[in-house]
VOGU-3710 file (C-alpha; in Angstrom, 3 decimals, decimal comma):
1> xxxxxxxxxx> 5,024/-86,245/-37,669  7,549/-84,013/-36,650  6,692/-80,791/-35,063  8,452/-77,607/-36,243  9,293/-75,149/-33,799  8,947/-71,749/-34,801  11,241/-69,396/-33,346  9,689/-65,947/-32,456  11,779/-62,957/-32,026  10,954/-61,144/-28,901
11> xxxxxxxxxx> 11,425/-57,450/-29,043  11,858/-55,191/-26,036  9,005/-53,197/-25,120  9,385/-49,473/-26,102  7,698/-46,650/-24,538  7,854/-43,745/-27,026  7,966/-40,325/-25,252  7,041/-38,214/-28,190  3,261/-38,785/-27,971  3,263/-38,330/-24,256
21> xxxxxxxxxx> 4,872/-35,138/-24,368  2,791/-34,125/-27,176  -0,425/-34,641/-24,734  1,331/-32,613/-21,929  2,140/-29,846/-24,021  -1,402/-29,905/-25,360  -2,946/-29,921/-21,856  -0,631/-27,291/-20,639  -1,430/-24,830/-23,568  -5,004/-25,752/-23,002
31> xxxxxxxxxx> -5,135/-24,683/-19,402  -2,815/-21,607/-20,364  -5,104/-20,406/-22,889  -8,279/-21,231/-20,842  -6,918/-18,978/-17,825  -5,928/-16,198/-20,103  -9,279/-15,878/-21,805  -11,400/-16,681/-18,616  -14,058/-13,809/-17,692  -14,510/-13,343/-14,205
41> xxxxxxxxxx> -17,991/-13,159/-13,131  -17,647/-9,862/-11,220  -16,241/-8,224/-14,366  -19,009/-9,185/-16,774  -20,187/-6,381/-18,634  -23,937/-5,828/-18,341  -26,557/-3,064/-18,718  -28,186/-2,626/-15,086  -31,719/-1,846/-14,896  -33,165/1,622/-14,217
51> xxxxxxxxxx> -35,334/2,132/-11,436  -37,841/5,364/-10,945  -38,009/5,333/-7,355  -34,168/5,385/-6,628  -31,579/7,923/-5,640  -28,221/7,942/-7,072  -25,297/6,903/-4,543  -23,014/9,582/-3,854  -19,437/9,384/-2,415  -18,628/10,413/1,328
61> xxxxxxxxxx> -17,953/13,985/1,772  -14,209/14,607/2,494  -11,850/17,720/3,037  -8,248/17,710/2,716  -5,858/19,744/4,699  -2,340/19,806/3,287  0,758/21,133/4,413  3,414/21,642/1,503  7,047/21,947/1,799  7,281/25,652/2,599
71> xxxxxxxxxx> 4,683/25,110/5,430  1,672/26,784/3,867  -1,838/25,319/4,679  -4,344/24,147/1,861  -7,867/23,256/2,473  -8,831/21,391/-0,787  -6,250/23,140/-2,943  -6,903/26,524/-1,701  -4,603/28,455/0,440  -5,844/28,998/4,041
81> xxxxxxxxxx> -4,466/30,470/7,181  -4,630/28,304/10,281  -6,789/30,743/12,174  -9,794/30,652/9,434  -9,259/26,718/9,093  -11,900/25,782/11,791  -14,442/28,163/10,679  -14,054/27,027/6,883  -14,417/23,362/8,292  -17,472/24,141/10,237
91> xxxxxxxxxx> -19,082/25,722/7,196  -18,399/22,118/5,336  -19,835/20,458/8,348  -23,018/22,521/8,219  -23,707/21,302/4,840  -22,196/17,642/5,340  -22,534/16,499/8,659  -20,638/13,261/8,141  -17,584/15,158/6,963  -14,223/13,239/7,012
101> xxxxxxxxxx> -10,945/15,390/7,153  -7,632/14,092/5,920  -4,379/15,704/6,746  -1,649/15,325/4,703  1,975/16,491/4,675  4,115/16,596/1,552  6,987/14,579/1,314  10,327/15,786/1,127  12,451/18,156/3,071  11,315/21,667/3,520
111> xxxxxxxxxx> 12,884/24,854/4,173  11,542/25,235/7,526  10,416/22,814/10,351  6,780/21,666/9,487  6,210/19,760/12,720  4,898/22,683/14,892  2,628/23,676/11,833  1,162/20,103/11,620  0,741/19,956/15,352  -1,196/23,251/15,477
121> xxxxxxxxxx> -3,310/21,894/12,502  -4,144/18,826/14,393  -5,053/20,821/17,450  -7,324/23,004/15,459  -8,941/19,945/13,635  -9,320/17,946/16,874  -11,403/20,851/18,440  -13,954/21,049/15,671  -15,439/17,444/16,428  -14,642/16,090/12,951
131> xxxxxxxxxx> -13,438/12,758/12,411  -9,667/13,476/11,282  -7,089/10,894/9,683  -3,635/11,244/8,934  -2,660/10,260/5,254  0,372/9,215/3,800  2,397/6,626/1,831  3,132/3,269/3,243  6,380/2,814/4,637  8,753/0,296/2,598
141> xxxxxxxxxx> 10,588/-2,267/4,853  14,446/-2,582/3,800  15,069/-5,912/2,016  17,314/-8,320/3,376  20,956/-7,762/3,323  20,623/-3,954/3,321  21,278/-2,242/6,701  18,498/0,334/7,723  19,186/3,914/7,636  21,147/5,198/10,535
151> xxxxxxxxxx> 18,168/7,190/12,159  15,951/3,922/12,151  18,348/1,670/14,030  17,665/1,858/17,742  21,463/1,838/18,788  21,530/5,366/17,177  18,265/6,362/18,677  19,121/5,454/22,252  22,545/5,550/23,187  23,801/4,806/26,707
161> xxxxxxxxxx> 25,980/7,505/28,409  29,540/6,150/28,649  31,371/6,562/31,718  35,142/7,323/31,194  37,538/5,756/33,523  39,313/8,362/35,684  43,158/8,676/35,102  44,683/5,613/36,821  46,160/6,230/40,190  49,631/5,476/40,650
171> xx> 50,499/3,042/43,205  53,814/3,445/45,057
//
């Protein structure tokens, strides 16, 4: 009996990328949607219980003293003179002992120098015994590659005195 040998055609193993990419895209969209629709626990809307023996929370008492571009003082949006600033704040302090005073300066260049007004207001506020804080916008840092303004460079603020050489003496 003779044996018949069958020839088998061996095909190369092929990895199809399409199903793998489909799975990756499915997982990507799943996680994107799950993050987009995720509800944070601290933001869950809920009704809080009402208690009969409680007192409502109230914000801390604060007063704002502001100086506008023309050098006028305001106490909580009402114009005030520097002399009556301390008496008005002491009246507020009698009602609210833990009063905090915020001192604000309007941004921009005014017609007059507001530094003496600000210093006088600070002097009056510090004599009242209240907690005083100066408020303003945070200073932005210049991005890389941009030179700072001339007034912000140390070389412009402190310039050493340049000694000039006297006229050269002629030698015979």
